[in-house]
N, C-alpha and C positions, 0 to 999 in steps of 0.2 A: 504494500500500500504506500509506504514511504517513497519507494522508487518511482511509483506512478505520479505521486505529487511532485517530486523533483523533476521528472520528465515534463510534466505539464508546465511547471514554472519555467523550465529551460526553453521549451517551445514558445511560450508566451513572450519570453524575453527577446526573441528574434524580431518582434514587432515594436521594439523600443523606439519612441519618438524623439525628436530633437529636444523636447521639453523634459526628458528623463532626468530624474533626480539622482544624486549620488547613492541614496539608499536603494533605489530601484536597480541601479547597476550592481550594487553590492549583493542584493538578493538574487539577481540573475547569475552573478559569479558564483555564489554559494550553490545554486542549483547545478551549474556546470561542474563545480568541484565534486559534488556528490555523484555526478554521472561520469566522473573520471575524465572530464574534458579540461585538463589543466591549462592548456594554452588559451582556450576560450575564457576560462575563469580569470586568468592573468590579464587578458585584454579588458574584461569588464571591471576588474578591480582597479586597473589603471585608469579607466574612464571615470570611475567614482572618485579617484584621487585628483584627477584633473578638475573635476567639478568642485571638490572640497579637499584642498591640499592638507587640511588638518584632520582628516578622517582616519583616526588611529586604527580602528578595526579593519579598514580596507588595506592599510599597510601590513598589518599582522596577518590577515588572511591571504594576501598576495604572497607573503613570505611562506605560508604553509603550502600554497600551490607550487611555489618554486622548489620548496623542499621535496614535494612529491615527485618533481622532475629531477631530483638530485642536484639542484643548483643551490648548494648550501651557502656559498658565498653571497649569491644574490638574495637569499632568504635573510642572511645576517644584515644586509644593507636595509631591507624593509623593516626588520625588527628594531634595528637601531633608530630608524626614522620614527617609528611608533613610540619608542622610548623618549626620543627628543621632544616629541609633542606632549607626551604624558609620562613623566618620569615615575609615576606611581602605578603604572599599569603592569602588574605582576606577570600576566600571561606572556607578554612580549619578552620579558627577561627569561622566563622558562623556555620559551620557544627558541630564543637566540642561544641559550645554553645548549639546547638539544642540537641545533645546527653546528655549534662549535664542537660538541661531542663527535658528530659525524665527520668533522675535519680533524679529529684526534687532538683538538685543543682542550684537553680535559681540565687544565687549570683555569683557562678562560671560561669554560662552562661552569665550573664550580663557583667562580666569582659571580656569574649571572644568577645561579640558583640561590646563592646567599642573599642577593638583593631581593629576589622574588620572595624568599622566606622572611626577610626583614619587613617587606610590605605586607605579607600575609603569612603570619606564623603558623597557620593551619593548612598550608598549601601542600597536600600530600604528594602530588606529582612532582613538585620541586624537590621534596626530600628524597623521593625515590630516585629521580634523575641524578641528584647530587651523589647519592649512594653509588650509583652505577659509575659515575666519573671517578669517584674515590676508589672503587674496585679496580678500574683500569689503571689507576696510578699506584696500585698495590697497597692502599690504605684499607686493609680489611676491617680494622676496628671502626674507623669512620664510616665505611660502607655498611657495616652491620648496624651501627647506631642509627644511621639515616633510614635504612630499610625497616628497622623496627618502628621508628617514628612514623614513617609512611603507612605502615600496616596499622598502627594505632589510630591514625587519622582516616582510615578506610580504604587505602590503596592496597591492592593485592601485591604485596612485595615478597611473596613466598619464594620465588625463584632466587631473588637476590639474597634473601635470608639464608637459604640453603647453601649458596655459593660462598657468602662472606662470613657467616656466623659459625661455621663449623671448624 
């Protein structure tokens, strides 16, 4: 049912008029993202940004689409722009950290996860991701601690707990 809704929204988006708002482009892009049409999603996120250059969520979601295409450096640029616009937007730090992980910049990723956690101390995914980065840096004690905190906050961190806490 969800896929049908996304398909309907994506098809409707092709009839976008010259009066289209940034939010309408964002919605169209989200539909394309869920239909795995990343290039089309990036185009629509970019159109939303052109209309509203301070649209934090458009930058972040365009970064996610770039990440899906394995353009981690491009994703980092978008997450950084979202952070410049709203320095208290924890998801952008978490996402930038994840992209840094993919580029094997584990220390840089940890720095971003720390900021996300300072903004939102209950951010389970940021704890989990920081634990993974610590794991790859060989810090099993830190990885275990973060995995247990993520689990306490509701994230399923059992895989990391098994690897780091034994």
